N, C-alpha and C positions, 0 to 999 in steps of 0.2 A: 224631414220632420220639422215642423216650426214650432215656435213657442206654445201656440195654442194646441197643438196636438200633444205636446210633451206633457203639458199641465193635466191634460185628459187622462194620461195615463197613471197619474199621483193620485191615490184613494183619497177621499174626504174623510173627516173625523167621524161622520155618520158611516161611512164603508167600513172604516177600522173598528167601530164598536159593534158592528153586525157580526164579526168574527167570532163571536163569543163562542165557548164550549157548549152551549145549549142550543147551539144553531141546528136548525133541521135541514138534513141532506137529502135530496131526492135519489131515489133507487138508482137510476142510471149513473150518477154521480158516485155512488158506492161500488156499484159493480165495476165501474172503470177505475178506482182505486185500487181493488182487488185483482183486476185484470182478469174478471169472471163476467159469464153472462148473467143476466137478469134471472134466467131460470135457474142459474145455480145460487143465486143470490136467495130466490125463493126457497130451495131445498135448506140452504144453510139456517135460514129463519124457521123452519118447520122442523129442524132437528134438533130437540130439546137437549140431547146430550152434547152437542157441539158448543151451547152457550151462547150463542150469536144473539146479538141484540133484537128485539122483537120491533118491527116496523109500526110506525104510527100511520094510519089509512085515513088519507083525506080526499075527499070526493073520489075515490077509488085508485087513488095515487099513494105509493109508497114513500114514506120518509123516514129517516134515522134520525136520532139524536145524536150530534158529534160525540159527546162526552163518552157515553156507553161506548160507542164503536172505537174511540181510542184506548178505552180500559180493555177492550177485547182484544185489541191487537198487544197490545203490551202484556196481557196475560199470555198469549200464544208465542210471543217472543220469549218471555220467562221460562215457560215450560218446555220449549225447545233448547234452551240452554241447559236445562236441569237435565234433560235427557242425554244431552251430549256429553255432560260430564260424567 
């Protein structure tokens, strides 16, 4: 790896600013984070009792806001801790 390659791996200030909690995440990325299929992701989104964040559909593609996803994850972890106690 040369110096030029190494600097290419360092994110710019604009890249870091784009990591905001309001970032839109594609469905494929969300499915990979949870280690589920996109079909399971669609089922979770359709199941109102599960409380999974609804997608935003842009040109037929599903995107999720990062902040509600993180809040849902935290709620699930907290719920599992309360059940374990």
